[in-house]
N, C-alpha and C positions, 0 to 999 in steps of 0.2 A: 686413527682416531684421537681427539684430543681430551683432555683431563685438565683438570684442576690440579696445583702443586701441593703436597704435602709435605713442610720442611717440619721435621722434627729433632733439630741439633740443639736447640734451646729455646725458652720462653723469651731471650730478648731479640728474635728474628722477626716481632711484627712489623706490621706498616700501619703510619698515623692513619684514624677513620677520617671521613669528608669530615664529620663535627670539630674533630683537631684541627684539620687544613684551614675548615673556615677560622676557627677563632683565633688561628696564628695570622691571619691577614687581616684580623680587625683589634689586635689585642693592643693596649693602649702599655706603652713604654717609655721608660727614659734610662738615665743612667743606673745600673743596680749595682756599681762599685761604690758611687758617692750616695748610695741608701733609698735610690732617687726613684725607683722603677715599680710601680702601683700594683703591676699583675704579679710580680716577681714576690712581693712582701704578702699579696693578698693567699697567693698558694703556701708560701712558709706559714702565715698565721693558722691557715685552716689545719697544714699537717699538723702543726704545734697542738692544737686544741684538739683534733681527732687522738693523739698521744699522749691526751693530758700533759703536756710539759709547758712552759713556759714562752719559749721561742723557737723559731725554726730558721734556717740558712737553707737554702740552695744550690750544691754542688752538681758539678758535672756529671760526677759518676759516685759509685756504691765505694768504689776503690779510693778517695780522695775522701769520700765522708768518713770512712775507718780511719785512714791515715789521721785526719785533723782529729778524730776523736781520740786516737792513742796519744796524740801529741798532747793534746790540751791536758789531759788528765797527768800523762807524764810530763811533765814538763822540764824536768831535770834529768838529763843526761845521763843513762847509768839505769833508770830506772827498769823496774820489768812488769811486766804483761804476763799473766796466766791465762792459757787460750787453748782450744784445742788442737791435739795433734793432726788432726781432720778438718781444719777450719780453714775457710777461706782466706783468714786475714793470714792466718800462716802459710796457707799451701799456696793461692793465685796471687798473692797482693806483691810481686816481687820483691818480699822482705824489706820494703819500704817502712816500716815501725824501725828498725834496726840502720838502713843506711842513708835515711833521711835524719830521721829522728834518733838516732842512737840510743834506743830501747830494745830491752831483751826480753827476747820471748821464751817464756817459759809453758813448752809443751804438756797438755796433761792428755792422759788416754783418751779419747772420745769413744764411748761403746756404740752400738750399731743403731741405735734410736738418736743419736746425736747430742746424748747428754755426757755431764763428765762427772765420776762419782763425787759427793762432795767433801769425802772424806781424803779424797786426793786432791782436790782444790785446797781443801785446808792446810793439808801436808806440802802443799807447792810453795807456798807461803812462805817467806823467808823470816827466819825470826831475829828480829831488832837486834841484839845483843852480835850478831854477827856485821853486822855493817860494815865492818872494816873489810871484810872479804868477797862479801856478797853484793849483789844489788839488790835496789829497794822496791820489793813489790809495790804496786801501787793501782792496780788494777787488773778486775776481770772483766775478760770477754767473752758471750755467749752468740750462737748463731743460730736464728728461727725465722724460718722454718731451717731446717740442715740439710743442704743439698747434698754435700757428700755422703750422708746417710740415706741416702733415697728420698729429700723432702719428709723428714721424721720431724715431726711438733715436738716442744717443746711445752710442757702443760703448765700453768700460772702458777702450780704449786712447788713444782720445781725451780720455776725462776724466782720464788718470792726467798728460796730455802736459799736460793746461791746471795740473791740479795742480802739475805741477814748475816749471813757469813759474812760478806762483804763488809757489812756496818759492823760488823764484831769485831773485824780487824781496821778499820780506816780506811777501807780501800773504796774505791770506785766500779760502777759496775758499766757498761758498755754491751748495748746488745747490737750485732751486726743483724736488723730486719729485712734484707734485701728481700725476703719474700713473707714478711709480719703479717700481711693480707693475707695469703695463702692459709697460715698457721693460723690467724683468729678464725677463718671462715672453716677450716677444717675442727677445731675444738670448738666451735661455738662460746667462744669466749671473746668479748670486745677487744681489740687492740689498745685500748685506754687499760685494762685491767692487766692484760698478757705483760705490759710494759711496764706498770707501776714501781717495780722494785729498782726500774733502770736509772741512772745519771742520765745518760745519753742514749740515742735511739739513731740508727742510719736506715732510714725510709728507703727503699729503692721505688722508683716509680715506673720504670723502662722495661719488667719482665714482665710478670702475671698480668700487670694492670695497664701495660701495652702502650703508655707514652715512649717518645722516639728517643727524648734525655733525659737523665738526671734524676736524683736524688735528693729527697730534704731530711738534713743533719738535724735532729731538736733536743732539747735539753735546758737548763735554766738560762738565764737572760745574762746572766755573768758568764757561764759556758759561750754563748751562741757569741757576745762579744768578741771573746780569746778567738772561736773559731772564725767568723767572719776575717780576720786580721791574718792566721794562718792560712785561710783561702786566698788571700790574695797572695800571700807568700809563695804560694805553689803554682801559681796563674791559673788559679782556680776563678779569679773573679772577671765576671763577663759585663758588658756593658748594656746596649737594651735587652734582657735576656726574656724580659716578658713572651716574647714569641714564643720559646719552646716553654715557657711555665704556662702558656694559656692551654696549651695541649697538654700538660700534665695533668692540669685541674679537670680537665675534662673525664682523662684514663680515673682518675681518682674519684669522681661523681659516679661516673658511668659503668665501671665496670668491675669495681668490687663485688658486685651483684652476682656476675658473670663467673666467679671462681669457684664457683660451686660445680658448674658446667664442667670446668675443666677438671676438677677432681674425678668426677663420674667419669669422663670420658677414659680421664689416665687408667680408672682401676678396669675399666671394662677393655682396653690395649692390652693391659697386665694379662687377665683373664684369658683373652685370646692367643696372646703368644704363650704363654704357658702350657697351649694344648699343643703346640708346634716340638714334633722331634727333632733334639739338638738345643733347643733353648730350655732356660730355666728362671723362673721370675717367681717372687715371694708377694704373693699378692698383699698378702697381710700385711705386708709392710709399706704400700702405697697409700698413703694418708694424704697427698697433696698433686701434687702435677708433675712430680717428675717419676718415672720408671724407669727401674734399672733391672738389664737383663743377663744373664748371665749364658753365653755362648759356649756349651760344650763342645760342641763340632761344628763347625762354618761348611757347609757344603751348598752348589747351587739349589739343591732342592731346598734346604732351608730357606734359603733366599725369597726361591719363587712360593714357598707356601707362607712366607711372611705377607709377603704381598697379596695371597688370595684371601688369608683369612684378614688382613685389613680391609676387604672388603674394598680395596682399590684397584681401578683398571691400570694405573700406572703410576708407582709409587718411585719417588726422589728423597734420596737420602743420603745425605753426608754424615756417616757414624764415626765418631770420635772412642775409638777403641780405649780402655786401660788393659795393660798387660798383665793377667793373673798367673800365668806358665810360663816355664822357660821353651815348653815345647809348641807356643805358641796355637794352642788347641783349646784354650778358655780365655774368653776376653767377657769384661763387663761393659756394658753399652747403656748410656742414660737417655731417657727420651726424656724433653721437656713440653708440657703441653701447653698452650697458653690461647689467649683469644684469636680468632680466624684471621685471616688476612684479609683487608678487600678486594673486590673482585680485581682483575687485573688482565691482559693478555693472555691466554692459556697456551700452554705449549708441553711438548713432550719431550720427558729426559729421565735418560736411566744414569745414572749417578750414584753408583755404589762402590764406595773406596773403601781399603783397609790396607796403610803403606806400612803395618805388620807383618803381613801373609806373604810370603815371596814363592 
């Protein structure tokens, strides 16, 4: 018996829809490095408008988008950025802000909900009187939703307070909005309002929205002018980029409304997993499309129970485990729910791997 594949590794493993493929084939394009690609300009303008910012810039990835933002705001080597100790920029982006930009990270503890205590952020700001020996604080970074906290959302009230703190100390505020639309839908707050306090926002289109490639960085016109030059420096300038911008535009227009369904599926999955012996899920913490599962004891019975409770005849998973104990008996597994892949050739495959288990 053959069934369809379910891949829960990440919300980045979606495939382009037929509508996306169709517009890619007919997209009007030109040289975007020269600023002449009309489809790229249309996408950048639309995302900037949705976010309430003056201008936008299409870049190949969220990592490049975040890096460019930090480098624009911290344009003097030896600058310092305050960010969460469990944030994507700090952990998963190759330390690019330091290795490429000469920017010093000043990590502040992330709470379980992805926030950082306001008083701790303020305490991390360097006293200008110590500039002889300290780096100069120039930027604060937030992440919304917060991936390593299980997709938890930062409220507009919290973001505003951080924004006020940044202005008080003449700092800039950048938001890593890799899943900002998920946060917006979950909170019931428009993205425009959610990022109002930010000077720049990285908006990823290739995660929950399902575009094949790309992010759009938004901010003021002067910020984007500087960002465009840095994009070229980092090798992110692409020529007829309108082909992939066209697909991203479809994702933006058609898939935001489907995110609420992803969130509901995530909660259903979390509730079902929590009923399986040997697994533990904090169901109340599942706010968007990420489910974090603690494996107390991993056995074959646990695996088969997971398959049965998931209502699937065949379960295909590649699980990436974060080790939580030296005895290798507790693991944290994160599942990302996203838009379903379009129909393709069906196959039967069992592929459950864990390199930590010996």
